[in-house]
C-alpha positions in Angstrom: -61.6 -105.5 42.3 -57.8 -105.7 41.8 -54.9 -104.6 43.8 -54.2 -100.9 43.1 -51.1 -99.9 41.3 -49.4 -96.6 42.4 -47.6 -94.6 39.7 -45.7 -91.4 40.2 -45.2 -89.5 37.0 -42.3 -87.2 36.4 -44.5 -84.2 37.1 -44.6 -85.4 40.7 -41.0 -86.5 41.0 -39.1 -83.7 39.3 -39.7 -80.0 38.6 -38.1 -78.0 35.8 -35.9 -76.1 38.3 -35.0 -79.1 40.5 -31.8 -78.7 42.4 -32.0 -81.4 45.1 -29.1 -83.9 44.5 -31.1 -86.9 45.6 -34.0 -86.2 43.2 -31.5 -85.5 40.3 -29.8 -88.9 41.1 -33.1 -90.7 40.8 -33.9 -89.0 37.5 -30.5 -90.0 36.2 -30.9 -93.6 37.4 -34.3 -94.0 35.8 -33.4 -92.3 32.5 -34.2 -94.6 29.6 -35.8 -97.5 31.6 -39.2 -97.1 29.9 -42.6 -96.2 31.2 -42.4 -98.7 34.1 -46.0 -99.8 33.5 -47.3 -96.2 33.5 -49.4 -96.9 30.4 -50.4 -100.4 31.2 -54.1 -101.5 31.3 -54.3 -101.4 35.1 -52.6 -98.1 35.6 -54.7 -95.0 36.5 -53.6 -91.4 36.2 -55.7 -88.3 37.0 -57.3 -86.7 34.0 -55.1 -83.6 34.2 -51.8 -85.5 34.4 -49.5 -84.4 31.5 -48.3 -88.0 31.1 -51.7 -89.5 30.7 -52.4 -90.9 27.2 
């Protein structure tokens, strides 16, 4: 057993019609930083997540 890794994909952070300034600021700050380990060997995403490979 290993320590779990929690990952929030964009589908949980931002919606297409997002208007909250704080959420939009996070999206802007993280734009272009890569997948942040989302596709690493220890990362788990639910089967239906649109960002799962």
